[in-house]
N, C-alpha and C positions, 0 to 999 in steps of 0.2 A: 471742311466750310462748304457752305451751300453756294448755288451757282448765284451770280450776279445779276440782272437784269442790267438789256444795255445803258440805258439810261447812270444805274450806280456803278457800272465798269467806269463807264467814260469821265463822273468824277475821280472814281479812284485811279485811272491811269494819269487824270488832270494834276492831280496832286504829285503822285509822284514822280511824274516826268516836268515837274513846276522846276526853275533855276536854283538852286541853291548856292550860297555863299557862306562859306564856313568860316567866315570873316564879321559876316551882320546878321548875326539870329532872324535882327527884327524884321528884315530886308526879307530874307527865306520864309518868315511866317508869313509878312503880309501877303507876298507872291503866291506862295503856296493856297490862303485863303481865296486870293484874285480869282485863280486858276480856276478852285473846286467851285467858287459862282459863277462865273464865266460856263463852266462846262456844264453845270446846273439850269444855267437859261438856253443853253444852244439851240434848243426848240424853241423858243419864245416868240413866235410868229405865226406856232400851229393853233390851230381851231381846237377850242375844248368840249367834252365828250360831253352829253348830259345821257343820262342812263333815260330809257323810256320808262321807267316807273315816276324819275322825275319828272317828266314831259307831261305825262298824265295827269300829274297833280297840278302842273301849273297850269293844264286844259281845262280845269276846272273852272280858274280865273278868268274868267272872259277880257281875253286879250291881252294876260300876261306873259306867254307864252315867248313871244322874243323880247319883250322889255326883261322879263327875268334872265334869259340867255344874255342879252346883251350885256348886262348888268355883270354878271357871270367874266365873262369874256372881258369887260373892262377890268377888273377884279385881278383877274390873270393876268392881263398884260402890264399894270400896274406895279404887282408884285417882281415881275421879270423886269421892267423898268429899274425897280430902285435897288433888287440884287446888282443890276451891271451897275449901278450909279455907288454901289459900295465898294465893287471892284476895281472899277476906276481911282476912288478915294483910296485905299489902297496900292495900289498899283503905283500911287505918284505918292505918297509922305511916306518916303523911307529917307 
């Protein structure tokens, strides 16, 4: 097996470490999926990295660099928030 990145390792650990309820398969799987989503979004407040090649392209469009970065950051935060909302829903629906 290849080495996992720290983020992938955290997701795998969250899945394996989540509570298992032998009497309630649905609850166990719901909590495992929720744990995975929470682990995947653990760094949700980070600022996204944009490759310099992309920034160079954006700078060719006058006044757009900050706008594109802001839009990309908003999209990232939105996706992380939606994953956390799904995790919360899965944890409460058992």
